[in-house]
N, C-alpha and C positions, 0 to 999 in steps of 0.2 A: 609517025604523025599520030597524036593522041587524038582520039574520036571525042567531039563535043557530045555532052548528055542531049538525048532526045528530049527529056523534060526534067524540069528541076523545080523544087519548092522548098519552103522553110515553114516552120510553126514556131510561135514563141512559148517560152516556159510559163508556168502559172503557179501563182500563190492564193491560198485562201486566207482572207483576212479576218473574217467572221463567220460564225455559223458552223464551225468544226461538230462533228458527231450528228447535229440536227438535220443536216442536209441528207443523211443517210435514209431519213423518213420520207414519206410521201407529203409533199407540201413543205418539207423544211427547206429554210432559206439560208443562203450563204452569199457573202460579198466576195467576188473573187477579182484578181488583177493580173493582167498579162504583163510580163516583163520582157525587156529587150535582149534576152538570151535565147538564141534560136537553134532548133534541130533543123538540120539541112539534109535533103535526100535528093538523090538524083537517078536517072534511068539511061543506061547506055544499052545500045543494040549487042547482043551476044548470041551464040548458038544454042545456049541452053539457060533457062532461068536460074537465077540465083539471088540471094540477098546478103550483104555483108556489111557488119558495122561493129564498133565496140565502143561502149559509153562506161567510162569509170570501172573499167575491168568487167563489165557485163557484156556478154557476147551476143549480138543480134545477128544469127546466121541462119540461112536456109539454101541447102543445097540438095539435088537428088541424091537420095541415099541417107540424107541427114536431115529428115523433114520436121522433126519434133525437138530440134535443139534449142527452140526458144518458144515459149508458151504464147507469147504476144503475136509474134509471126503467124504461128499456126492457128491462132484464133482469127486473125484478119484474113487469112487465106480461106479458112472454112465459112466465113461469114460471106465472103464474097463470091464464093462458089455458087452459093444459094441465090444470088442476085445478078450476076453476070452470066452472059450467054457462052463465054469463053472460058476455059479452064485456065486458072490463073498460074499454075504449075508449067502450062504449056507455051506461056508468053516468052518470046525471044528477047529477054532482056535481063541485064544485071544491075540489080539495085544497090546504091551505096547509102549508108546512112553515117553521117558525120554529127557528132553530139559533144564537141570538144567544149562548149560553152556550158555544159550541164555538169561539169566537174571542176574541182578545184585544181590549184597548181600543183598539188600532191598527188592528183588522179582520184581524189575521193569524191564519191557522188554528193551533188548538192540537191536539195528537195526542191528542184523546180520542175517536178512531173515529168521526168524523161520517158517512162514507159507510156504515159498517155501521149505525149509528143510524137513518139515512134509510131503508136497506133494510128493515130490521126494522120501522120504523113503518109505513112504505107496505105491506109485505107484510100485516101484520097488518090495517091499516085497509081496504085493498082486498079482502082475503080475507072480511072481515066484512060490508062493504057488498054484495058479490057473493053470498055464500053465506048470509047471515042469522044467522050464528053465529060467536062467537069461535073461532080456531084454538087447541088447547091448545098449551102451550109446545114440547113435542117436535115436533108437527107444524110448528109455526112456524119452529123451528130447522131442519129438513129443507128448507124451501122457500126460506128466506132465506138460507141457506148457499149453496144452489145458485145463487140469483140474484146474490149478492154475488161469488161465483166466476166467473160467466158474464161479469159486468161487467169482471173483472180478467183475463180471458183464461185462465180455468182456475186462477189463483193464488190464494192465501189460505189460512190455516188454519181461519178461521171462529170465532177466540176472541171477537173484538170483536162479532161477532153473537150468539154465546151470552152474552156478558156482558150486552149490552143486553135480551135477553130475560128471563134469570134473576135478574140483579142479584146483590148480595152478593159475597162472596168464595168462590171455587171452584177445583177442580182441573179443568183442561180437557185431555181427552184427543183429540189430532189424529187425522185420518184421513178416508177418504171420507164416513163418517157420524160426525162428531165426537160425543163424550159429555161430560156434565158432572156432577161430584160437587160439590155445594154444602157449605160448611163453615160452618155458621150459628154455630159457637161460636169461629170464627178470631179472633185478636186481632193486629192489625198495629199496629207501633209508629207513632207520628206522622210524617209525612213531607210535604214540599212538593215542588213541581215546578219544575225549572230548564230553559229552552228551550236547547237546543244552538246555537252560533253557525255550525255548518257541517254540518247534518244530511245524510244521504245518502238518496236516495229508496229506499224499502223494495224496489222492484222490482230496482233496481241491486245492493243489498245482497244479495239473493236470487240473483241472477245470480252474483256473486262466491262465495256459498256453494256453489252447485251446481258451478262449475268447479273449486273446492277439494276438494269432496266426491268427485268423479270421479276424483280422483288420489290421496286419502287415504282410502279407504274404511274401514281399519280403525281409523284414529285418530278418524274421524266416529263409528264405532260406540260407542267409549270414551267419547267426549265425551258422545253422546247418553245413555248408560247412566249416567253420573254426574250429568247434569244431571236425569234422571228421579228418581234417588235424592235430590238435593237439595230437588226440588220436594215429594217425599212428606215429607221431613223438615220442611219448611216447613209443611206442612199439618197434621202432628202435633203440633207445638210448641205449647206452652201458656203460654209467658211471653214478655215483651218483649224481654229481654235475650238470649235464645236465638234468637228471630226476628232481631234485629238482626245477631246473629253470623253466621247463615245468610245473610242478606242480604249481609254483607260477603263471605262466600265466593263467593256467586253472581256478585257484582261483579268479584271478582278473576279468577274463571274466564271471565266474560264478556270482560274486557278482553283477556286473553291469547289467546282464541279469536279476537275480532274483529282483532286485530293480525296474527294467522295468515292469516286469509283476506283480510285487505286492506281491512276495512271502517273500522277505527279511523282518525280523523283527530287527528294530533298538536296540532292547534290547540285541540282539546277537552280536552287534558290539564289537570287541576286538582289541587290538593294535597288529595286525598281525606281525609287524616288529620284534617281540620278539621271532620269531620262523622261523626255515629254511623255513617251509611253513605251511599254515593254511588254509584247504580247506573243504568246506561243502560237505557233501556226501549225494547223493540221491536228491529227489525232494522236500522233506519238511524240509531239514536242521536238521534231528533228530541226526546226528552226524557229528563231524569234524574230519578229519586226521590232525594231528599235529605233524611236525617234531620233532623228539627227538634224544637223545643220544643212541648209540648202546647198552648201557648198562642199559638203563632205564628199571626198573622192570616192567613197564607197557606197554612196547613195544609189539605190535601187532606180532604175529608169524604167517606168511604166510605158507601155506602147499600145496605141490603139489599133495597131495592125495585128490581125489574125494570120490565117493562112495566106501566103503569098506564093503565086506561080511565077515562074522565070522562063 
C-alpha cells in the first residue's frame, strides 16, 4: 500500500510583464503575473530526511552524504536552520518535487521561475514540518528571498519568489526587503508566450547592465524613473486597449534600452506590427509575451491563487 503524503502544496509559475532591470534597484517597480502552471511538493514519512525531484533536466536532490548537490536546496536548509528549533536534516520525511508543468514537451525548461517556485515550496513545507504551523505570506517572502539570493550569490530581485507566494497580478517593489501590492481587479489583455531562439543568461544580462550603469548613471536614473511611471500606469489602467498601448510602449523602451546595454540579439528581431503587442520578458529575453486572440489555445491563463496547501 502506497503511503499518502503527510503534507502537500503547490505554487504557481511567474512572469514579469514590465519593470525588468529596474526591479533590481531599491524602490524599482515591476508588474508580475502568476500563471496556471504549478510546482508541486509533498512530504511523506521516512526513516531519513531526503529531497528528490527533476525539472527539465535540472536535478533537485538532497540526501545524507550528498548535501550540496543543489544550491537552492542547500540555501533553504541553511536559512531555516537559523529560524527553526529543529534541525531540518533530522526531519523524518522524504520530500518530492514535481515540476512537469515548468518544461516543454521536448523537456526544455520554460522561463516560469522554476528555481523560485522550488525555493518557495521547500521553504514553506520545511518550515511547517519543523515548526508545526504555516508561515504567513510576509514571513515566507522574507525567508524565501534570502535563500533564493544566497543560491544566486546575492543576486536576484525576488519578484518570482513573491509571485509564487501571493499569486495574481501585482506591483512588485524591489529592494533588500521587497514589497508587494496586489491588484485584484487588474485586467490583462490575452497573450501567449514565444520562446526566444537566442536567449542570454540572466546573470550575463545583469553584468552588462551593471557595466553600462556605472558609466551612464544619469541615463540610468532617467530610465528607471520612466519605467516606474509606466508600471504605475499599467497598474491603474482599467481597459484592455489602454493596457495594450502601455505594453507596446514598454516593449519599445525595453528594446531601445537592451540594445544600448548590449543585450538585444539581432537574430531575435521580428515584425512586431503583426501583433497587438510583442514584449521581451525578463533580463535575458528568454520569453516574449505576444498579444493573441482570446480563444487562442496557447493563451496564457493567469491565476489569482498563490501557494495552496492540500
